[in-house]
N, C-alpha and C positions, 0 to 999 in steps of 0.2 A: 620507537617511542619510549623515552627514558622513564616515563611515569606509568607505563602500561600495567605493571604489576600492582599498582595502587588504585586501579580503576575497576569498578564493577559496572557492567552495562545492564540496564533493565528495559526490556521492550514491552510496551503495553499492548495486550492482546485485543483491547477494545471492548465495547459493550455489545448490544444486540445487533448493531449495524443496520438499523432500520432504514437509513437513507440509501443504503446500498442493496436493499432488498429488490428483486428476488435472488440476487447473487449470493446473499447470505442466508438463504432459506435453509440450507443444510450444512453450512460451514460458517466459521467466524471470519471477520474481515481479513486478518493476516493470511488466511489460507486461500483466499480468492486467487485463481490463476491469473498470470500476467505475462504478456509478451510471448505467448506461444508455448513456453516451457517452464516458466518460473512461478513462484507464489509471491504475494506481496511481502511476506515475512523475510524472503531471501534478501530484500534490499537492506533493511537495517542490520541483519546478521552479517552480510557481506561487508557493509561499511565498517562494522566493528572489527571484523577479522583483518581487513585491509589496513586498519588504523592501529593494529597491534593490541586491540582490546579483545582478548579471547576468553574472558570469563563473563558469561552472558546468562541472564535469567529472562525467561519469557513468561509473563503473567497472563493466564488465559482463564476464560470463564464459560462462554457460550459456545455450544456446538464445536467442541475442541478436537474430536477424534481425527479428522483429516489433518489438522495442524500438527498434532502430536506425531502422527504417522509420518508426515513429510519431514519434520525436523529430525526424528530418530533415524530415518533412512538417508538423510542428506548430510548430516554433520557428525563425523566420527573424529575424535581427537586421540592422538597418541598419548601414552602415559608420561611423556617426558616434557611436554610443553606447558603443563599446568592448566590447559584450557578445558572449558566445558560449556555446555548449554543445558541448563536446568529449566524444566517447564513446571511452573507453579500454578496450579488451578485453585480456585476458591475452595476453601475447605472449612469444615466445622471445627471449632476449637472451644476451649473452656470459656473464652471471652466472646465468641461470636459464632453464630450459625447461619449468617446471612450471606447473600451474594456481595461482591464488591459493589460499592455505591459510587464509585468515581475513581479517577486516576490516583488521587492522593490516598484514598482509602485502601486501594489495592496495594500500594507501596507500603503503607503503614502496617498492614496485616502480614507483610512478608519481611519486615525488618529483622525478625528473629533468624530468618534463613540467610540474609545478607551478612549479618554480624559474625557468622561462622567462618567467613573468608576475610582475610586481612585486606583492608582497603582504606584509602583516605578520601576517595572521591567516588560519587555515583553518577553515572551518565544515564539519564532517563530519555527514552526514545518512543516514538509512535510506531505502530506496526502496520500502518496503512498509508505510507508516503513513498513517493518515487523521487529519489535524489541520490547524489553521490557526494559524500563529505568525508574529509580526513579528520576524524575526531581528535587526533593528537593535537591539532591546532587549537581547538576550543579548550582542551584541557590545559595546554601550555599557557594560553592567555589567562585562563582562570587562576593558575598558579602565579603568573607574573603580576597580575593586578591585585592579588591578595583577596579575590572575590570570595564571598560566601556562596553566592549563586550566580551562574552565568547562563544567560538565555540566548539561544541561537535566534537570530532575527534576519529576515530577508527584506531588502528595500522594495517597496511597492509604490508606484505612482499614486498620488493622492486620489485620482479618479477611480482606482481599482482596489481600494482597501475595504470595501463593504464586506461585513461578515468576518473580519479578522481582528484578533487582539493586538492592539497597538501600544507602543511604548514611547515615552519621551526620554531622550538620552542627552547627557552633556557631551561636550567635545571629547572627553576622555572615555566615553562609552558607558559611564555610570548611569544606571536607570533611575530616573527621578519620578516617573509616573507610568502607570499601566492601566489601560482602559480596554475592557473587554467588548469588542464589536460595537464601537460608537457609530451613531447615525447622524448626529448633528454636524453639518459641514464646518461650523465654526470650531468645534472641538477637534475635528480631524485636521483642519488647517493649523491649529495650535500645536499639534503633535508632530509637525513636519521637522525633519532634521535640519541642522544648521548649514549655512553655506560652506563652512569649513569641512563638515562631513560629506556634503554633496560633492565637493571637489575631489574627495578621495575615492568616490565610487567608480568602478570600472565602466559602468554604463552611464553616460552623461546624457541629460535631456533637459528641455526647457521646463518641464513639469517637476515640481518638488516631490520628494519621496517621504514616506513614513516607514518606520521599521515595524514589521509585523512579526509576532512570535511564531516560530515554527513548531512549538510544542516539544522542543529539545532543550534539556536542562542539564547543567553540571552542578551538583551540590557537593559541598564539603560534608564529610560524614556526619560530624556532630550537628551541623546546621540542619541537615535533613531530619535527623532524629528530633531535634528541638522543634522544628517547624511543623512536625506531624504529631506533636504532643497535644492534640486537641481533637475536635470532631469534624474538621474541615474535610470535604469530600473531593475537591477538584483543585489541581495545581493552578490552571489558568484563571479560574474564576475566584478562587479564595486564597490559596496558599501564597502565591506570588504577590498579589496585591497586599496581603497581610504582612509581608516582610518589608515592604517599602518603609524607609525611615528607621528600620530596626536592624537590618543587615545590609551588607555591601552587595548590591546587585549590579551586574554589568551585562551589557549585550555583546554578542559576538556576531559580526556582520558576515553573512554568507551571500555570495552573489551568483552562485551557480543555479542550474535548473532545479526546481522543486515543485512538486505537485501533490496536493493533498487528495488522495483517492477516496473521498468521503461520500460521493454520490454516484449513481449509475452514469450520469452524463460525464462526470470527471473521469471515471474509469474508462468509458468508451473513447473519449477524446485522447486520453493519455496513451491508450493502446494504439489507436489508429495513427497517432503522431509518429509512432515508431516505424511506420511504413513509408514515411517521407524520405526523400533522397538524403537529406541531412537531418536526422531526427534530433530533437532537443536533448534527449537522453541517449548516451552512447553505450550500448551493450558490448561494443567491440574494443573497449579500452583495456588493453592487456596489462596495464600497470595497476588496475584496480578492478579485477573481474567480479562479476556477480555469480555467486555459487548457487547450486541447486542440486536436486536429486540426480545422481548418475544412473540413468535408466537403461543404458546400453541398447538403445533402439537402433534399427537400421536407418540408413539415409532415406529421406523422402523420395518417392517416385512420382513424377509428374509426366503424363502422357498427352501430347497434342493439345496443349492448353494455351489460352490467351491470358497472360498474366501481366498486370501493371501495378507497381507499387504494392507488393505483397510480402509479408513475413510468413514463412512456413516453418513450423516446428519439425522435430524429428519424427520419423516413422509414419509419414502421411502417404496416402494413395489418392491422387487426384487425376481424374481421367476426362479428357476432352471437354473441359469446362472453361468458363471465362471468369476470372477473378480480378477485381479492381479495388484497390485501396482496402486491403483486408489483412487481418492477422489470423493465421490458421494454426491451431494448437496441435500438440502431439497426438499421434494416432488418428488424425482426422481422415475420414473417407468420404470422397465426393464422387457421385455418379456422373454419367455422361450428360453433356448438353445442359448443365446447370450454370446459372449466372448469379454470382455473389458480388455485391458492391457495397462498400462501407459496412463490412461485417467483421465482428470479432467472434471467431469460432474457437472454443476452448479445447475441443478434441475429446478424447476418451481415456478412461483409466485402464482399458484392456482391449485386446483384440478378441473378437468373437471367433469361435472355432467354426469349421465348416458345418459341423453338426448343428450348432446353434443357429447358423444362418438358414439352413434348410428347415429347421423347426419354425423359424420366423415366417418363412414363405408358406409353410403348411398352414399357419394360423393367420395368414394375410396380415402380418405385422411387419412394419419396417425394421430393418436392421439398424445398428448404430451408425450414425453418419447422415449425410445428405444424399437423397436418392437422385434419380434421373429427372431431367427437364424441370428443375426447380428454379424459381426466381426469388431471391432473398435480398432485401435492401435495408440498410440502416438498422442493423440488428446485432444482438449478442446471442450466440447459441452456446448454452452452458454444456458441461460435460455429459457424455453418454446419451445425448438427445438422439431420438430416432425420427427422422423426417422422411416421409414417403415420397414417391414419384409425383411429379407435377404439382408440387406445393408452391404457393405464392405467399410471401410474407413481406409486409411493409407497414410501417406505422403512419404513413402519409394520410393526413386527414382524419385520423382517429384519436380520440381522447385517451389519456392515461386511464388504465384500469385493467381488470383481469378478464381474459378472453378464454375461449375453449382450448382444450388439449394442452394445457400448461403454457399458454402464451400470455405474457404480461407486457403492458406498455408502461414504462416509467421514464420520466423526464423526456418524453417524446421519442424514446428508443424502444424498439420491440425486443423483448427478451424471451427466448425459449428456455424454460427452466430445466434444471439438471434432471436427466432421465425422462424428460417429456417424450410422449409418443404422438406424433402428428401424422394422421392417416393420409394416404395418397389422395391427391386432388383437392386437399383443403386449401382454402384461400382466405386471406385477411388483408 
């Protein structure tokens, strides 16, 4: 990437992550485990590194300890490549002592840190999306068009654009209108791309498409500084619409897989999709690997099990159980004769010692993992959870809400919260 040394990447750590609660009860969104061994933040960082963008800032604010720990253990740069990942948390200054109030506010308050590094362009990314993109292409288009701002956009059929920020573009991809989450069908129809652009899409269909913002932006340096010389708090709702007619805005059309992991349902579906024979996101692409913390765990050990469409992370011990359509995270331990179907199990941060296991038995307390003779369906089991023998868990027929022993149902999915202790024989 010829222009890589001129680009700084900024990954937004997100707010409180209320829509992803209880997975964000003890961590920020980018630190949420993904696909058995990764964290959400590994996706934008890996995309940056694979694109030649190795100068990266991560802006964080809420419950950042696990995010900081993961990044520091995962990404080590040699002194010769000029690369780095700096984590910038909200801090008190002479000008402000408040939390970040939005994406634009977070970037504004860190411009002083960016300006210490020579750059012409700033790439702004979200920390909670699943996709693979070569950022060199959007930067190259930004330079070729002479754009002030380039907005990554994904074509969505008109019938599926609810809740998305849409843009109207000319045939040369210049953005002429930006509408945040329109609901009026007439407005949505008016934002459909032209027949000329439709013909260029890789995916052809009878239904028209609109271009939805992915929340990925390339700003020219001075344009970013000028566009933040105000009190606007958010890029999508305020800054980008405010630049229309004043600066040259272009869209960059991306047609690969992209999922916004903003809700418990989206997280659950994106993970389980990875257990399909041909998953929509390919973690096996050797040309653009997804990096993460090298834990040096042993290979997983699976004894006398019935397994169908399952992803199993490193260092797991699974014995005489039935697993169907599951993602099993690192260091997961499952006892005999348990049955898991449509389950995302995040695993554990550590193995218990024999002494700790014996102490658990003496206190009649389950050890970390899933015990014997359990039946768990349509659930997310967060890290370090302790599920005793003979436990039955399913959200079927139950409303969203908080239940006993750290069990929560959100978006119709049963969640066992991080570190929860569910006694033997419990049923829900």
